[in-house]
N, C-alpha and C positions, 0 to 999 in steps of 0.2 A: 094698512094704509100708512101708519106712522113709519114703518120700515122703509117704504118707498120714498117718503118725504126726506128722511135722513140720507138715503142713498143718492138722491138727486141733488141735495143741497151742495152748493159750492164749498161751504164751510159750516161745521157744527160747533157752536160755542157752548161750552159747559160752564155753568156758574154753580159752585158748590156752597155758596153762602159764606160770609166772612164778616169780621168787624174791622176796626181801624188797624189792627196788627197785620192785616193781609199784605199790605205793601212791603214791609220789611221781609216777610216770609217769602214773597215772590222773588225779591231781589236775592235772598240767600239761596233759594232754589236754583236760580240761574248761575250764581257764583259756584255752587257745588257742581253743576253740570260742566261749567268751564274748567274747573279744577280736575274733574274726572277725565275730561277729554284730553287735557294736557299733561296729566300726572303720570309718571312712570314708576312710582313707588308701589309698595305692597299695600293691601287693604289695611294692615296694621299701621303702616306709616300714615295713610290717609286718615285713620282714626285719630292719631295724635295731632294731625294738622288742624282738624276741626274740633278737638276736644274742648278748648277754652270757650268756643262759641256756644256750647250747650248750656252755659250759664245765662245766656242772653235772652231777652224777650223775643227776638226774632226767631231764635232756635225753637223756643217753646211754641211759637205760632206755626212754624213749619211742621213740628210734630203733630199739632192739632190738625193741620191740613192732611197729613198722612193718615190720621185716624178719622177723617171726616165721614159722616154717615152716608154721604152721597155715594161713596164707593160700595155701599152695602145694599143699595136699593135696586130691586130686580128690574124695575121699569127703565132704569138708566142704562142697562146693559146695551140695548140696541142703539142708544144715542152714540155711544163710543164705538161699538163693534162694527156698525155698517156705514158710518159716515165716511166720506172720502177724505176729508180733512177735518181733524178735530183739534180744537184749542181749548185750554182751560183758562177762563178769565178769573184772575185772582190778583187783588191789589192793584188793579188798573193795568195789568200786563196780560197780553195774550200769549200763553205758553203752549207750544205744540205738545200734544198728548204724549208723543214719543219721548220728549225731553223729561216731562213729569214722571212717566213710568220708568225711564232710564235711571233717574236719580233714585227713585224708590228701590229699584232693583239693586243698585249699587249699595245703598244703605242697608239692605237686608242681608248682605253677605255676613258670614259668621263673625268675622273680625271687626265689623263696623256696627253690627246690630246693637251692641250696648249703648251706642250714642242715642238710641231711640228710647232709652229708659227714663223713668221719672225722677231719678235722683242724680245729683252731680257727683257721681262716683264711677270710677273706672270699672267697678265690678257689677254694675247694674245690668240686668238682662230683661229683654222685652217679654211680654206675656200675650195672651190670646187676643185681646181686642185689636192690638196693632197688627198682629199676624193675620187676622181676618181681613182687614182692609187691604193689606198687601197681597194676600191670596186672591181677593176679588179683583184687584187691579190687574193681576197677572192673567186672570180668566178673560177679562175684557181685552187684554193685549193679545192673547191667543186667538180670540175671535176676529181681531183685526188682521185679516189675511196678509201675510208677507212681512209683518212687523215683528213677529215674535221670535223668529229664528235668531236674530241678533242677540237676544237676551236668554233664550231658552233653546239652545241647540239640542237636537235629539227628539223634537216633537214629531209625531207621526206625519209622514208625507201623505199628501192626497187625502187627508182626513177631512170628512165633511163635518166641520165643526157645527154647522147649522142643521144637522140632522137632530130631530127632537130628542132622541135618547141621549145624545152627547150634551145638548143644552141642559137637559134635566139633571144630568149627573154633575156637570161643572158648576151649575148655578144653584145647587141645592142650598147653600148657606147664605144666599142673598135674602133680603127681607122685603115684605110688602105689608101694608096695612090690612088689606083683605087677603086672607090666606089663600083663597082661590086664585088670586093674581099671581102667585108663585108659579102657576101653570099657564094661565092665560097670557101672561107677558111673554112667555117662551113660545107659545103657539104662534103669536104674531111675528116671530122671527124665524121660525122653523121653515125649512125648505121641503119638508115632507109633502106628499100628495094629500089632498083633503081627505079626511076620514071622520066619521061621525063621533068617534071616541075623542077627537081633538076639537070639537066644536066649542066655541066660547059661549057659554050659557050660564048666566048668573042666577037662574032659577034652580040650578043643581045645588045640592049640599056640597060642602067642601070635601066630605068623604067620597062622594060619587065622582067629583072632579079628579081626586087623587087616584081612585081605583081605575077610572077610565084611562088616565094617562099611563098607569102601570100596565094595564092590559094591552094598550097599544104597543108599548115597548116590548112586551113578551111576544106579541104576534108579528111585529114588523121590524124589531130592532136587530142589529147585526150581532151584538154581544149583550143580550138582555140580562145575563147573570151579573154584569157590572152594576146593575141597579140594586142588587142585593147588598152591596157595600154601603148604601145609604139608607137601608131599611132595617127592620128588626125592632124588637121590644127592649133591647138591652140598654137603651139610652133614655127611656121614658118617652111618653107620647102625649100630645095635646088632644088628639082625636082617638077616642077609645074604641070606636067600632070599625077601625081599619084592619084588614088582614095584616098579619105580621110581615108579609113579604112586600107590602105596599109602603113606600117611603112616606113618612109624615113630614111634608115640607113645611108645616107650620111650626115645627119644633127645631130650634137651633142647637145643633150638636156642639159639644165643647171641643171637637177636634175634626180632622179631615180624614177621609177614607184612606186605608192602606192600598186599596186598589187604585190604579192610575190608568185612566182610559186615554191618555194623551200621548204616551211615549211610543216610539217606533218599536221598541222591544219591551216587554213587560218586566217590571222590576222583580215581581214574584210570579212563579209559575206552579202553583199548587196542583193545577190540572193542565193538561196540554191545551194550547190556544186554539182549539178547534171550535166550530160553531156550537153554541150551547144546546144541550138537550133539555129543553124546558117547554112546558105547554100548560094551557089552561084546561080546566075541567068544565063540564057542562054547568056545574054549580058555581055561581058567581062568588068570587073571593077565594077560590081554591086553586092551587098551583101544584104542578108535578115537576120535580127535579130528578135528574138522573145522577146518582152519586153513590158514595160509600161512607158508611159510618165507621170511623177508624179509631176513635178514642173517646174518653169522657173526662170530665173535670173531677179530679181527686180532692184537691184542697186549695183553699184561698182564705183570705182574711179581710175584714172591713177596712183595716188600715192599709191594705195593699191596693187601694183605689186611689189613683193619682188625680185629684180634683182640686178646684180652687179652695183656698182656705176659708173657713167660716168667717162671716162678718165682712167680707170684701165685696163691695158692689161690683157687678159685672162691668159697668162702664169705667171703673177705675182700674189702673194698672198697679198690681201689687209691687211693693218694693222688692229689691233683690233679696233682702234678708227674709222677707215673708215667703217668697218662692223657694228660697234655699231650705227653709225649715220643712216645708211640705214635701219637697223632693227628698230630703233626708229621711223624713218619717216614712215615705213610700218605699225608699230603698231598704231601710231597716226592716220593714215588714216583709218585703220580698226575700231578703237574706234569711230572716227567721224561718220563712216557709221552706226555703232550700234546706236549712239545717234539720228541720222537723221531718223532711221527706227524703232524707239521704238514701233510704232503702230502695227507692224506685229510681234514683238518679245515679247509682254507682256505675252504670255502663258508660257514663259520659267521661271523656278524657280529663276534663277539668270543669267542675260544676260552676265555679265562679266566672270563668271565661264565658261559659254558656249564659250565665245570668247577665253579664255586661252586654253581650251581643243581643240578648232578648230585649233588654230595657231600651236599647237604641233601635229596635226593629231591624237590626243588621244593616243600618244605613249610614254608618260612620264614614265621613269624608266622601259621601255619594258613591260608595263602593259596597259590594256585597262580600261576605265572608262565607265560603262554602266549607262546611265542617264535615269531617269524615265519620262522625259518630253514627249517622243513620244510613249512609250510602257509600259504597266503595267507589262510586263514580265521582265523588267530590273529594277534594283535598282542601284543607284550610290554608289560608294565607297567613303564614306565621308572623310576618311583619305587621299586618293589620291587627292581629290579635294582641301582639305585644304593645302596639300603640294604644289600643283600647284599654288594656290592663294598666298601662302607665297613666293614661288620662283619667281613669277612674280613681286611681290612688291619689292623684293630685287633687281631684274634686273632693274626695273623702277627707283629705287633710285640710283643705280649705273650709269645708263645712264644719269640721270639728273645732277649728280655731275660732270661727265666727259664731258658734252656737251660744256663746255667753253674752253677746252684745245684742241690744235691742234696736239700735239705729247705727247708720254708718258713721255718725258723729262720734260714737263711742269707740270706734276702731283706734283712734288716736290715744285712747286711755288704756289700751291693752298693754300688758307687760312687754318690755322690749323684745324678749325672745319670741313672743307670739307675733309681734309686728315684723320681726326679721323673718320668721317662718312664712308669713304671708308674702313678703317680698320675694323670697326664694321660690315659692310656688309659682308666682307669676313670671319670674325670670326664667324658670326652667323650661317651660313650654306653654305659654299662654294660649297660642293658637290651638294646640292639641286639646287642651282642657275645654276651651270654648266650643270646639267642634263636638266634643263628647257630650257636654251637658246640653248643647243645643239639640243634638240628635235625640237625647233622652227626653227632653222637654217636648219635642214635636211628636215623638212616637208613643210615649207613655202617658202623656197628659190626657185625661178623660178616659183612661182604660184601667182595667183591673189585672193584676198579676196573679197567675195561678199555676198549679202543678197538675199534670194529667196522669191518668192511671198507667199509661205506657211509659211514663217517665220523661216527659218533655216539659219545657217551660213556655209560658204563653202570655200574651197581652190580649185581653178580651173586653167586650163591652162591660161597663161597670155593674150592670144588673145581672150578670152571669152568676149562676149558683153551682154549688157542688152537685154532681150528678148530671149536669147538662152534657149533651153529646157533642162530639166534634165530627164534622163531615167535610169531605171534599166533593164538590159538585162539578159536573162537566162544564167546561168553559170558564171556571172560576179562577181568578188569580190567587185568591187567598182561601184558606179553610173557613168554614162558618160554624157557629155554635147553634145547635138546635135543642129544643126542649119538647118532651112529649106533652101533647095537649091533653089537659085534664078533662075528664068527662066525655071523651070520645072513644068509640069502639072501632073506628076505622084505622087506628094506628097513625093518626095525623100528628104533625109536629108544628110548633111555631118557631119562626126564625128569631133568634136572639141577636145575631149580627156577626160580622166578619171578625177575624182575629189574626194575630201573628203567632204562629206556633213553630218554635225552633225545631228544625228537622223535617217539617212538612211543607216547606215553601217552594220546593223545586222538584215536585213530582215523586218524592220518596214514598208517598202513600198510595201509589198507583196500584199496588198488589195487596194492599191491606184491606181487610173487611170484605163484605159481599156487595157486589154491584147490584143496585136496586133502585126502584122508583120511590121517591120520598114525597109524600103528600104534605104540602105546607099550607096552613090556614092562618 
């Protein structure tokens, strides 16, 4: 019913809540939109243009708007996505939704994103809470048919965004007070035919609501294996009695899936993009996947888990120096694992080039690097690898110099040679370094680095263990981590979660292992 109301309304007005600072924030938002529309400079120049403004109250108020919890509420998705004309009411101004999201998109470019940080320093970088609201705003924009192509070219054409499986995948990280509403809110938007598995019934337990939704996707979805990217026991769960292949929508993951269901062409192709071979068994809670077990986890370390630093509240954005320390600790642990496992990595042309590519999920500058180590069909892009190597060395030098200071105010007290070194680092290629550590932050955060038995490097869910298995399943964009289910005699596995495995992301594992049916519980 609410969907029809929003569709028929001449205008939908969104009010996200605000205090007296909303007025200046709204004016600044419109100023930035005007500057973006008229400006011919680079993003880095745009950064300099607004740099001094980030000291002001109105800038702080605008950043609070960008982090507003309204953008994370699942019930608000349909307000924005199906309304014919949507305006944000903020500070007494009616701002077209397209302008609001356009400014957000512009600010989230790699060279401008440091403006979103909490410190008045050029080297501040944003962290997950800001990224989550930006991602959710992008989801709502994608659902507004016809508006997204301007900002996100390459989205799948003729994609039915309002198919339930797509809504469930894209809206997984939205929030609701009642965990069952994470599904019920989407059912009200979905264009699927009526089905008893998608009935809104508040007498059901949350577990049953989630299982019914997952079973519906398996039976009627176009690519049901995409659902596995938001499922698994590798991130922790709030609902203990869920099968491992059923997403726990009540648990907010610290990152986003590597699988992407929105692009015309898949970024990763661990398996061919054919319809998934996936089915339910007669016993509720059991799933059968067609795939191959190709590898296992050889080694990892607790320090090789890239998570938020201890003592930092989730709602607060860590400072640049705090995030730098945890990134450096994570990298050092990964590099130590590489050195300790050289005996299985000797077949790689350059182990550290492989490490840099793995830590960024092979996503630097929105491009892929095809390495020849695992497949004669692929050749690596020398220029991109050189750029990654140079960017990593710049970042490493920066983190080494700044490791001795506790706040950005202390940078001015560094020895003159160290200050000069910092200046030279930023002068050499700031854009390249920002691209590198942004990619590292987005792909490694919330994941564990490990080495496999066959000698590849991987980013996997944080609760992955030594001895866990690596599988490629039919229709899957990414490999998945499986674990033998204890206490069962039927050879069942539990799904730990998807991962990035260097050398397995483009079909190289097609002839590895034995093709078999995998029982997942």
